[in-house]
Legacy VTK file of the C-alpha trace (Angstrom):
# vtk DataFile Version 3.0
C-alpha trace
ASCII
DATASET POLYDATA
POINTS 171 float
123.005 82.997 113.788
119.571 84.712 114.722
117.888 86.978 112.243
117.614 90.665 112.947
114.411 92.261 114.217
112.747 93.978 111.226
110.405 96.999 111.700
107.667 96.861 109.027
106.105 100.158 107.760
102.565 100.766 106.618
103.257 100.327 102.829
104.522 96.768 103.312
101.252 95.762 105.121
99.161 97.449 102.415
101.034 96.140 99.422
100.517 92.599 100.905
96.698 93.118 100.543
96.759 94.893 97.163
96.112 92.388 94.393
96.381 95.073 91.727
100.072 95.645 92.659
101.174 92.440 90.683
104.987 93.058 91.336
104.812 94.194 94.851
101.936 92.318 96.431
103.660 88.965 96.346
107.000 90.374 97.679
105.233 92.182 100.452
103.319 88.921 101.335
106.561 86.979 101.417
108.214 89.504 103.671
105.266 89.341 106.187
105.198 85.525 106.050
108.947 85.264 106.655
108.642 87.660 109.657
105.740 85.762 111.102
107.662 82.485 110.650
110.869 83.779 112.261
108.895 86.025 114.819
111.283 88.884 114.111
108.673 91.331 112.762
108.012 94.499 114.562
105.687 97.337 114.019
103.855 100.208 115.995
100.378 101.250 116.734
100.937 104.211 114.443
101.590 101.877 111.537
98.571 99.800 112.258
96.355 102.863 112.354
97.830 104.080 109.140
97.349 100.707 107.567
93.602 100.437 108.489
92.795 103.991 107.108
94.883 103.299 103.887
93.071 99.958 103.341
89.550 101.425 103.624
90.123 104.690 101.818
92.822 104.112 99.279
92.788 100.521 98.182
90.775 99.623 95.086
88.697 97.643 95.318
88.515 98.547 99.025
87.838 95.805 101.532
85.019 96.096 103.933
85.937 97.632 107.195
85.380 94.264 108.882
87.921 92.642 106.591
90.352 95.588 106.959
90.002 95.385 110.769
90.418 91.669 110.910
93.775 92.012 109.089
94.990 94.969 111.441
93.635 93.019 114.474
95.769 89.997 113.365
98.837 92.181 113.385
98.323 93.094 117.131
100.064 89.711 117.701
103.204 91.577 116.728
102.961 93.508 120.064
103.070 97.015 118.344
105.012 99.816 119.881
102.626 102.214 121.433
103.027 105.942 120.804
104.156 106.936 124.373
106.469 109.554 126.028
109.834 107.723 125.124
108.747 107.455 121.392
107.923 111.231 121.409
111.173 112.150 122.981
113.178 110.030 120.564
111.167 111.292 117.608
111.935 114.772 118.556
115.713 113.892 118.654
115.558 112.406 115.266
113.643 115.304 113.847
116.327 117.663 115.252
119.305 115.536 113.845
117.868 114.239 110.513
115.113 116.729 109.612
112.577 113.992 108.665
108.990 114.536 108.778
107.285 114.030 112.228
105.489 110.723 111.148
108.701 109.168 109.970
110.584 110.319 113.019
107.949 108.352 115.018
108.525 105.302 112.881
112.295 105.398 113.204
111.982 106.023 117.053
109.735 103.006 117.194
112.188 100.773 115.323
115.056 101.963 117.493
113.280 101.463 120.828
112.141 97.974 119.800
115.871 97.008 118.970
115.298 96.704 115.225
118.226 96.872 112.825
116.207 96.912 109.632
113.287 99.155 108.678
111.308 98.053 105.716
109.847 100.953 104.058
109.614 102.774 100.648
109.207 106.086 102.407
112.827 106.603 103.216
116.007 106.458 101.362
117.208 102.679 100.884
120.361 102.275 102.799
119.972 105.317 105.087
121.073 104.741 108.755
119.433 106.168 111.739
121.008 105.219 115.047
121.558 101.672 114.292
118.480 101.102 112.106
119.183 100.581 108.457
116.320 101.555 106.023
115.824 98.859 103.273
113.360 98.973 100.508
111.504 95.717 100.715
111.272 95.553 97.022
114.998 95.816 96.488
116.105 93.766 99.357
115.565 90.096 98.590
113.172 88.252 100.931
115.740 85.399 100.979
118.704 87.718 101.993
120.329 86.914 105.463
119.440 89.768 107.745
121.827 88.714 110.512
124.439 90.846 108.624
122.569 93.855 110.167
123.920 94.206 113.665
121.454 95.523 116.155
122.753 98.588 118.109
121.297 98.799 121.652
119.845 102.111 122.060
118.509 103.086 125.447
115.626 105.495 125.752
116.620 108.996 127.028
116.499 109.469 130.698
113.487 112.015 130.796
111.555 112.441 133.974
108.171 110.499 133.867
106.327 112.695 136.371
105.451 116.225 137.191
104.766 119.394 135.265
106.537 120.154 132.120
109.338 122.882 132.184
108.178 126.298 131.201
109.203 127.349 127.730
110.275 130.903 127.749
109.878 133.021 124.674
LINES 1 172
171 0 1 2 3 4 5 6 7 8 9 10 11 12 13 14 15 16 17 18 19 20 21 22 23 24 25 26 27 28 29 30 31 32 33 34 35 36 37 38 39 40 41 42 43 44 45 46 47 48 49 50 51 52 53 54 55 56 57 58 59 60 61 62 63 64 65 66 67 68 69 70 71 72 73 74 75 76 77 78 79 80 81 82 83 84 85 86 87 88 89 90 91 92 93 94 95 96 97 98 99 100 101 102 103 104 105 106 107 108 109 110 111 112 113 114 115 116 117 118 119 120 121 122 123 124 125 126 127 128 129 130 131 132 133 134 135 136 137 138 139 140 141 142 143 144 145 146 147 148 149 150 151 152 153 154 155 156 157 158 159 160 161 162 163 164 165 166 167 168 169 170
């Protein structure tokens, strides 16, 4: 049975590079290694942008900008989801329904639109479900766990018009 697509949030990529996090670093690195091998890892341009900034501004000792960029550039092989019109529409729907912060709404929307059934992050409640995407804390879910149990749910982007002027909002 094929493994589920897994969306990886910023904190997992950062912990994988953070040697001072002696408990989390090896686990994050194992997750990334597994997802590379299985080719089931997914992420977004938003996550990669956050990853770069976090690496150069918050990591101690901070890597050089060139080293941080090389790492982020290598993750472009995952074909990250761009922040585009369908993501913004979906994020708005998620915000209205679940009252998450805007940045987390974009993460969930990216996971949904890429057909992910698992979202690895510490930033949302472990076990929470958002339209077929189950949030899992990468440090409580074992790297060796079978992910096929998470059944992907096909979610189509909303049928919004792609052209023309936006509708006027009346006060």
